[in-house]
C-alpha positions in Angstrom: -4.4 -29.2 18.4 -3.9 -28.5 22.1 -0.7 -27.9 23.9 0.2 -29.1 27.4 1.6 -25.7 28.3 3.7 -22.9 26.7 6.9 -24.9 27.0 5.4 -27.8 25.0 4.2 -25.3 22.4 7.6 -23.7 22.2 9.3 -27.1 21.6 6.9 -28.0 18.8 7.2 -24.6 17.3 11.0 -24.8 17.3 10.8 -28.1 15.3 8.6 -26.4 12.7 11.1 -23.5 12.4 14.3 -25.6 12.1 13.8 -26.3 8.3 14.0 -22.5 7.6 17.7 -22.5 8.3 17.8 -19.5 10.5 21.2 -18.4 11.6 21.6 -17.6 15.4 18.2 -16.0 15.4 17.1 -13.4 17.9 13.9 -14.8 19.2 11.6 -12.0 20.4 8.8 -12.9 22.8 5.8 -10.6 23.3 5.4 -10.2 27.0 4.3 -11.8 28.9 3.1 -15.3 27.9 5.0 -15.2 24.6 8.3 -14.9 26.3 8.0 -18.5 27.8 7.3 -19.9 24.3 10.2 -17.8 22.8 12.6 -19.0 25.5 12.0 -22.6 24.5 12.4 -21.7 20.8 15.6 -19.8 21.3 17.2 -22.7 23.2 16.3 -25.3 20.6 17.4 -23.1 17.7 20.7 -22.0 19.2 19.6 -18.4 19.2 19.2 -15.6 21.7 16.1 -14.6 23.7 14.9 -11.0 23.9 11.6 -9.3 24.3 9.9 -6.9 21.9 8.4 -4.0 23.8 5.6 -2.5 21.7 2.2 -1.0 22.1 -0.3 -0.6 19.3 -1.7 2.8 18.6 -5.4 2.1 18.1 -8.1 4.0 16.2 -10.4 6.5 17.8 -13.2 4.5 19.5 -11.7 1.2 18.3 -8.4 0.6 20.2 -8.0 -3.0 18.8 -7.7 -1.6 15.3 -4.0 -0.8 15.0 -3.2 2.4 13.1 0.5 2.0 14.1 2.8 1.2 16.9 5.3 2.6 19.2 8.5 0.7 20.1 11.1 0.8 22.8 13.1 3.6 21.1 10.0 5.8 21.1 9.5 5.6 17.3 6.0 5.9 16.0 5.5 3.5 13.0 2.3 4.2 11.2 0.4 1.9 8.9 -0.2 3.4 5.4 -3.9 3.9 6.1 -3.5 5.6 9.5 -4.5 9.1 8.4 -7.7 7.8 6.9 -8.9 7.1 10.4 -7.3 9.7 12.6 -5.7 13.1 12.4 -2.1 13.8 13.3 -2.9 15.3 16.7 -4.8 12.3 17.8 -2.0 10.0 16.6 0.6 11.9 18.5 -1.4 12.0 21.7 -2.1 8.3 21.6 1.5 7.6 20.7 2.7 9.6 23.7 0.3 7.6 26.0 1.6 4.3 24.7 5.2 5.4 24.9 4.8 5.9 28.6 3.6 2.3 29.0 6.5 1.0 26.9 9.0 3.1 28.9 7.9 1.8 32.2 8.1 -1.8 31.0 11.5 -1.2 29.4 12.9 0.2 32.7 12.0 -3.0 34.4 13.0 -5.6 31.8 16.2 -4.0 30.6 17.7 -4.2 34.0 17.6 -7.9 33.5 18.9 -8.0 29.9 20.0 -5.1 27.7 18.3 -4.9 24.3 19.8 -7.0 21.5 20.3 -5.2 18.2 18.2 -6.6 15.4 20.0 -4.9 12.5 21.1 -7.5 10.0 20.0 -10.4 12.2 17.5 -13.3 11.6 14.6 -12.6 13.9 11.7 -14.8 15.0 8.8 -12.9 16.5 6.9 -15.2 18.9 3.7 -15.1 21.0 1.7 -17.8 22.7 -1.2 -17.3 20.2 -2.7 -14.7 17.8 -6.3 -13.9 17.9 -7.0 -10.5 16.1 -3.3 -10.1 15.2 -3.3 -6.4 16.2 -0.5 -6.7 18.7 1.6 -8.9 16.5 1.1 -6.5 13.6 2.2 -3.7 15.8 5.3 -5.6 16.9 6.1 -6.5 13.3 6.0 -2.8 12.3 8.6 -1.9 15.0 10.8 -4.9 14.3 10.9 -4.3 10.5 12.0 -0.7 11.2 15.2 -2.0 12.9 16.3 -3.5 9.5 16.7 -7.2 10.4 18.0 -9.5 7.6 14.9 -11.8 7.9 11.8 -11.9 10.0 9.6 -14.9 10.7 6.4 -14.8 12.8 6.2 -18.0 14.8 3.1 -18.9 16.8 1.6 -22.1 18.1 -2.0 -21.2 17.2 -3.6 -18.3 15.3 -6.8 -17.4 13.6 -6.8 -17.9 9.9 -7.7 -14.2 9.3 -4.7 -13.0 11.3 -2.3 -15.3 9.5 -3.5 -14.1 6.2 -2.8 -10.5 7.2 0.6 -11.2 8.7 1.7 -13.2 5.6 1.4 -10.0 3.6 4.3 -8.6 5.6 6.5 -11.5 6.8 7.0 -15.3 6.7 4.6 -17.0 9.1 4.8 -20.4 10.8 1.6 -21.2 12.7 1.2 -24.8 14.0 -2.5 -24.6 14.1 -5.1 -22.3 12.4 -8.5 -23.6 13.5 -11.3 -22.2 11.4 -13.5 -21.8 14.5 -10.8 -20.0 16.4 -11.6 -19.4 20.1 -9.6 -17.6 22.8 -5.9 -18.5 22.8 -6.1 -20.2 26.2 -8.6 -22.7 24.8 -5.7 -24.5 23.0 -3.7 -25.0 26.2 -4.2 -27.5 29.0 -2.2 -25.2 31.2 -2.5 -21.5 30.4 -1.5 -20.1 33.8 -0.6 -16.5 34.3 3.0 -15.4 33.5 4.2 -12.5 35.7 6.7 -9.8 35.2 9.0 -11.6 37.6 8.8 -14.7 35.4 9.9 -12.7 32.4 12.7 -11.0 34.3 13.9 -14.4 35.5 14.1 -15.7 31.9 15.9 -12.7 30.6 18.4 -12.9 33.5 19.3 -16.4 32.3 20.3 -15.0 28.9 22.2 -12.0 30.3 25.1 -13.9 31.7 
């Protein structure tokens, strides 16, 4: 399956999510490309758009292997196996580094739209695609810590391995899971860059 662009992917994803009966969901896009997909989903599901600002805390020497994540509130959410791969001092140093990245991004995006509370809400966590799944896993850790009523991961395309891991922690709706998964952009005819200004513009439309 190939999508014309992120808007097309979001429209198809929304149709696949409708049968779940989500109630006024908060649709969280992972910046930056995922926010365009999430905006389309939110509009079609009668929900609200927001972003999830998260950075994974990677393992020593292997930053793509997520040991945990830091979220917008500064919380460090560790996976159960984290201390098998790193000592507490490393985890705190790396968490501090990633908190700084999240803080700078939050300062920018939250001027456009204040954060929406997730407690007790239906939440859809959206990206434009999932390859390794590390960023989505990190985002999921942070979102679950906010005690939503229900969390669904929704993506247009994902690797089968990532979907299997994510399904252990949340409901997953993936439109396509090609066994020979390539880069996410390979499944889009138009996979142009999404800028911070683009994200801010979308958030402003929901802030009114």
